[in-house]
C-alpha positions in Angstrom: 21.6 -18.8 8.6 18.0 -19.3 7.1 15.5 -16.5 7.6 12.3 -17.3 9.7 9.5 -17.9 7.4 6.6 -15.5 7.5 3.2 -16.9 8.3 1.1 -13.6 7.8 -1.1 -13.3 4.9 1.0 -10.9 3.0 4.6 -11.9 2.7 7.4 -9.6 1.1 8.6 -10.8 -2.3 12.1 -10.9 -1.7 14.4 -12.7 0.5 17.5 -12.2 2.4 20.4 -14.7 2.3 22.0 -13.6 5.6 24.7 -16.4 5.2 26.5 -14.2 2.6 26.9 -11.3 4.9 30.1 -10.5 6.0 31.2 -11.1 9.7 30.8 -8.4 12.1 34.0 -6.8 13.5 34.6 -7.0 17.3 32.7 -5.0 19.6 35.6 -3.2 20.8 36.0 -1.5 17.7 32.5 0.4 18.1 33.8 3.5 19.2 32.9 6.6 17.2 35.4 9.5 17.7 32.4 11.8 18.1 31.2 10.1 21.3 34.6 8.2 22.3 34.1 8.5 26.2 30.5 8.0 26.6 30.5 5.2 23.8 33.6 3.4 25.6 31.8 3.6 29.2 28.5 2.5 27.6 30.4 -0.4 25.6 32.0 -1.6 28.8 28.6 -2.5 30.2 28.0 -5.1 27.4 30.6 -7.3 28.6 28.9 -11.0 28.6 28.7 -11.6 32.1 26.5 -15.3 32.0 27.4 -16.2 35.5 26.0 -12.7 36.7 23.7 -12.9 39.3 22.9 -16.5 39.4 20.9 -17.4 42.2 17.4 -17.9 43.9 14.6 -15.2 42.8 12.6 -13.6 45.6 9.3 -12.7 43.8 6.4 -11.2 45.6 2.8 -12.0 44.4 1.7 -14.9 42.5 2.6 -15.5 39.0 0.4 -18.5 38.5 -2.9 -17.1 38.2 -3.3 -17.0 34.6 -5.8 -19.4 33.0 -3.5 -20.7 30.5 -1.6 -22.8 33.2 -4.2 -24.9 34.0 -4.5 -26.1 30.4 -0.8 -26.4 29.2 1.4 -29.4 30.6 4.9 -28.8 29.4 7.1 -30.1 31.9 8.4 -27.2 34.1 12.1 -27.5 34.9 12.9 -31.0 33.9 15.2 -31.9 30.9 13.8 -35.0 29.8 15.9 -37.3 27.2 14.2 -38.8 24.2 16.3 -41.1 22.3 19.5 -39.9 23.8 18.7 -35.9 23.8 15.4 -34.2 24.8 14.4 -30.7 24.3 14.0 -28.4 27.2 10.5 -26.7 28.1 11.7 -23.6 26.7 12.6 -25.2 23.1 9.4 -27.1 23.3 7.8 -23.7 23.7 9.5 -22.0 21.0 8.6 -25.2 18.7 4.9 -24.9 19.9 4.1 -21.3 19.5 4.1 -21.2 15.6 1.2 -23.5 15.7 -0.8 -21.0 17.4 0.2 -18.3 14.8 -0.7 -20.7 12.0 -4.2 -21.3 13.7 -4.7 -17.8 14.3 -3.7 -16.9 10.7 -6.4 -19.6 9.2 -9.2 -16.7 10.1 -7.6 -14.0 12.1 -10.6 -12.0 12.2 -12.6 -15.0 13.9 -9.5 -17.0 15.9 -7.4 -13.4 17.0 -8.9 -13.6 20.7 -10.8 -16.8 21.2 -9.7 -20.3 22.4 -7.7 -22.4 20.1 -6.8 -25.8 20.1 -3.5 -26.7 18.5 -2.2 -30.2 17.7 1.6 -31.2 18.5 2.7 -34.0 16.9 6.8 -34.1 17.7 7.8 -37.1 19.8 9.7 -34.8 22.3 6.2 -33.7 23.4 5.3 -37.3 24.2 8.3 -39.0 25.3 8.1 -41.5 22.8 10.3 -42.4 19.9 7.2 -42.7 17.7 5.5 -40.0 16.7 1.7 -39.5 18.1 -0.4 -36.2 18.5 -1.2 -34.1 21.6 -4.0 -31.5 21.7 -3.3 -28.6 23.8 -6.0 -25.7 24.4 -4.9 -22.2 24.0 -6.9 -19.8 26.1 -8.3 -16.8 24.5 -7.5 -13.2 25.5 -7.5 -12.8 29.6 -6.0 -9.8 31.0 -5.1 -12.1 34.0 -2.1 -13.1 32.2 -0.7 -9.5 32.8 -1.6 -9.2 36.4 0.0 -10.2 39.5 3.4 -9.7 38.2 5.9 -6.7 37.4 6.3 -6.4 33.7 8.3 -4.2 31.5 8.0 -3.3 27.9 11.5 -1.8 26.6 11.8 -0.5 23.3 10.6 1.3 20.3 6.9 2.7 19.3 6.1 -0.7 18.1 6.0 -1.7 21.8 4.9 1.9 22.7 1.2 1.3 21.3 0.8 -2.1 22.7 1.7 -0.5 25.9 -0.9 1.9 25.7 -3.7 -0.1 24.5 -2.8 -2.6 27.4 -2.8 0.2 29.9 -6.3 1.3 28.8 -7.6 -2.0 28.9 -6.3 -2.9 32.4 -8.0 0.4 33.6 -11.2 -0.3 31.7 -11.3 -3.6 33.5 -10.6 -2.5 36.7 -13.6 0.0 36.2 -15.8 -2.8 35.0 -14.9 -4.9 38.2 -15.5 -1.8 40.7 -19.0 -1.7 39.3 -19.6 -5.4 39.9 -19.8 -5.9 36.0 -16.9 -8.7 35.9 -14.0 -9.0 33.8 -14.0 -7.7 30.0 -14.9 -10.8 28.0 -12.3 -10.5 25.2 -11.8 -14.4 24.7 -15.8 -14.4 23.2 -14.8 -11.8 21.0 -13.9 -11.5 17.1 -11.0 -9.1 16.5 -12.9 -6.1 15.2 -15.3 -6.3 18.0 -12.3 -6.5 20.6 -10.8 -3.4 18.8 -14.0 -1.5 18.9 -14.4 -2.4 22.9 -10.8 -1.0 23.2 -11.5 2.4 21.4 -15.0 2.7 22.7 -13.8 2.6 26.3 -10.5 4.4 26.3 -9.2 5.1 29.6 -6.2 7.4 28.2 -5.2 8.8 24.7 -4.0 5.9 22.2 -2.7 8.5 19.7 0.0 10.6 20.2 3.8 9.9 21.5 3.3 11.2 25.0 4.6 8.2 27.3 1.7 6.2 28.9 1.5 6.2 32.7 2.4 3.2 34.3 -0.2 0.9 35.5 -0.4 0.0 39.1 -2.5 -1.9 41.5 -1.7 -4.5 44.3 1.1 -6.8 43.1 0.5 -5.9 39.5 3.0 -3.4 37.7 3.2 -2.6 34.1 5.4 0.1 32.3 6.9 0.8 29.3 10.3 2.5 29.0 12.0 3.4 25.7 11.6 5.9 22.7 8.8 6.8 20.3 8.7 9.1 17.4 11.9 10.8 16.0 14.9 10.0 18.1 17.7 11.3 16.0 20.8 12.0 17.9 19.1 11.0 21.3 19.1 7.0 20.8 22.2 6.7 23.0 20.7 8.6 25.8 17.4 7.4 25.6 18.7 3.7 25.5 20.8 4.6 28.9 17.6 6.2 30.6 15.5 3.0 29.6 17.8 0.7 31.3 18.2 2.9 34.1 14.6 3.5 34.7 13.5 -0.2 34.4 16.1 -1.2 36.5 14.7 0.7 39.3 11.2 -1.3 38.5 12.9 -4.7 39.1 10.6 -6.3 36.4 10.2 -10.1 36.7 8.8 -10.2 32.9 10.8 -8.3 30.5 9.5 -7.9 26.8 12.1 -6.0 24.7 12.5 -4.7 20.9 14.7 -2.2 19.3 15.2 -2.3 15.6 13.8 0.6 13.1 15.6 3.2 14.9 18.6 1.9 13.7 17.8 1.1 10.0 17.9 3.1 7.0 16.2 4.2 3.7 18.6 6.7 2.6 17.9 8.7 -0.5 14.3 8.3 0.2 13.5 9.3 3.7 15.7 12.1 5.1 14.7 11.2 8.5 15.5 7.4 8.1 19.2 8.1 7.0 22.3 8.3 9.4 23.9 11.6 9.8 27.2 12.5 11.7 24.7 13.2 14.6 23.5 9.9 15.1 26.0 7.7 13.2 26.5 5.2 15.9 23.5 3.6 14.9 25.5 1.9 11.9 27.6 0.3 14.6 24.6 -0.8 16.9 23.0 -2.3 13.9 26.3 -4.1 12.6 26.8 -5.4 16.4 23.1 -6.1 17.3 23.9 -9.2 19.1 26.0 -7.3 21.5 24.8 -4.0 21.6 21.2 -5.0 21.8 20.4 -8.6 22.4 23.2 -9.3 25.1 22.5 -5.9 26.7 19.1 -6.7 27.2 19.9 -10.3 28.5 22.6 -8.9 31.0 20.1 -6.4 32.1 17.4 -9.0 32.8 20.0 -11.1 34.9 20.8 -8.0 36.7 17.3 -7.3 37.8 16.9 -10.9 38.6 13.9 -11.3 36.0 12.4 -14.5 35.7 11.2 -14.1 31.9 12.9 -12.4 29.0 11.1 -12.2 25.6 12.5 -10.7 22.7 9.7 -9.3 20.4 10.1 -9.2 16.8 10.7 -6.3 14.5 7.0 -5.6 13.1 6.2 -6.7 9.8 6.5 -3.6 7.1 3.7 -3.6 4.4 5.6 -1.6 1.6 2.5 -1.5 -0.7 1.0 0.8 2.1 3.8 3.3 1.7 3.2 6.3 -1.0 5.7 8.7 -2.9 9.3 8.2 -2.1 8.8 5.7 0.8 7.1 3.6 -1.5 9.9 3.9 -4.4 12.5 3.3 -1.8 10.9 0.4 -0.2 10.6 -1.4 -3.7 14.2 -0.7 -4.8 15.8 -1.7 -1.6 13.8 -4.9 -1.2 15.0 -5.7 -4.5 18.5 -5.0 -3.7 18.8 -2.4 -6.3 22.3 -2.0 -7.2 22.5 1.9 -7.9 20.3 2.2 -4.7 22.8 0.3 -2.5 25.9 2.1 -4.4 24.4 5.6 -3.6 23.9 4.4 -0.1 27.5 3.1 0.6 28.7 6.5 -1.0 26.6 8.5 1.1 27.5 6.7 4.5 31.2 5.6 3.8 32.5 9.0 5.1 31.3 7.6 8.8 33.3 4.4 8.5 36.8 5.5 9.7 35.2 7.0 12.8 32.9 4.1 13.6 35.8 1.8 12.6 33.6 0.0 10.0 35.0 -1.0 6.5 33.4 -0.4 3.4 32.3 -3.9 3.3 30.3 -3.2 6.9 28.9 -0.4 5.3 27.6 -2.3 2.3 26.3 -4.9 4.6 24.3 -2.1 6.4 23.0 -0.6 3.1 21.8 -4.1 2.1 20.3 -5.6 5.3 19.9 -2.6 7.4 17.3 -1.3 5.1 13.9 -0.1 6.8 11.7 -2.5 4.8 10.4 -5.9 5.7 13.8 -7.5 4.4 15.4 -5.5 7.2 12.8 -6.3 9.7 13.1 -9.9 8.9 17.1 -9.9 8.9 17.0 -8.8 12.7 14.4 -11.1 13.7 16.6 -14.0 12.4 19.4 -12.5 14.6 16.9 -12.8 17.6 16.1 -16.4 16.8 19.5 -17.3 16.5 20.4 -15.5 19.9 17.4 -17.2 21.7 18.1 -20.8 20.2 21.8 -20.4 21.5 20.7 -19.3 25.0 18.2 -22.0 25.2 20.6 -25.0 24.1 23.3 -23.7 26.4 20.9 -23.7 29.3 19.4 -27.2 28.3 23.1 -28.7 27.9 24.0 -27.4 31.5 20.9 -28.5 32.9 20.5 -25.2 34.5 18.0 -22.1 34.0 19.9 -18.8 34.7 16.7 -16.8 32.9 14.2 -18.3 31.0 14.4 -16.8 27.4 11.9 -16.9 24.8 10.7 -15.3 21.4 7.5 -13.3 21.0 6.8 -13.7 17.2 4.0 -10.9 16.6 5.4 -10.2 13.1 3.9 -13.3 11.8 0.2 -12.3 12.7 0.6 -8.9 10.9 -0.3 -8.1 7.7 -1.3 -5.3 5.3 -4.8 -5.3 6.3 -3.8 -4.3 10.0 -2.0 -1.5 9.3 -2.6 1.9 8.1 1.1 3.4 7.9 3.0 0.1 6.8 4.7 -0.1 10.2 2.4 0.2 13.3 -0.6 -2.6 13.0 -3.2 -1.1 15.3 -6.0 -3.1 14.0 -3.9 -6.1 15.3 -2.9 -4.8 18.9 -5.5 -6.8 20.9 -4.6 -9.9 18.8 -0.9 -9.4 19.5 -1.8 -8.9 23.3 -3.6 -12.3 23.0 -0.3 -13.8 21.5 1.8 -12.1 23.9 -0.5 -13.5 26.7 -0.1 -16.8 25.5 3.6 -16.6 25.2 4.1 -15.2 28.6 2.1 -18.0 30.2 3.9 -20.6 28.1 7.2 -19.6 29.1 6.6 -19.0 32.6 6.1 -22.7 32.9 9.6 -23.1 32.3 11.0 -20.7 34.6 12.7 -21.4 37.9 10.9 -21.3 40.7 
């Protein structure tokens, strides 16, 4: 399974050969003795129910007001054939969005928020056997992309800060509209200017770990659910709460990410190394497909969502780290044998209670590292999961739930972060990419 390529301006120096990883053991073994009863109940909810709640959607409010939909003409719910096997709408969208990312990265300070033309040259876009080109106009950032729908962000602090900024921006624009000043023209701004507009017109605190309030107005409802900051020993409880709260919301669009809380930098950060209190995170990482990706998918089906986007783990700029964090980042990314051996020795005692072998623990130490190697490893898991769902739906010619990939990892770089992880100087740019991603995939959703 090849790693996704990074199109960001700064790339990690090491690569991950995921194909050499040991296969994960079955989900039924993820039962730590320290929390047997509760975890057993939790795992029961992970059972794959792909036929669950397949039916018509009753959506209130219009989801067709985003400006992107008037420019983009991927073929909705149809499954055209091309030379014997055409791609579905969601598959075409998946293949198209990297071209937008590449265009932004040509000069992200200039291109971050403005309309951009991208050229498609794959024959499946043109229903011909010979390759021809097609130009699409991708609109700049319009907040209408987030209006007239219920949108839930589910995950960690990488979505938490995006949620804070978006809620502040929506409030600012509401104030501007109420004063007769019109919408905020982010689509005409450069990246730095857009950031300044947000910072100078804050409608809530953009710093800190206090949960942002939901944004509700008419048929628009946006809300973040999840965990931010240090959640040692609480990840299981917070995960359950996150799904319960968002279930009550019944979102039509779900954007989900969870990665860093389950990774480690053992030997170099006491806060980023599993303890007996939170050892189950090792099992969560080892069985990421079942304990996160499949659980989110099942949740989106349960709430009758129209679109599910899996957000990438953020780009981690190792050179922005200092002290032990910098040393650990360098050693882990270079797969230093002594560092990996020490990690295995430290975590191996948890293996028996987690039904994890020494090979499982070594896999976690090697690829579950809190570096960009670890980010790209889990991002590759997301890509594989999304492609599998898209291909199944294409072959069966049915759309249970449109599933896509939101890749903001590849528009992040060392210049957009101060702490190596949270790319606050790229939040507005990432929201633009998210707006285009949502609007694109919604063309594929079942009516």
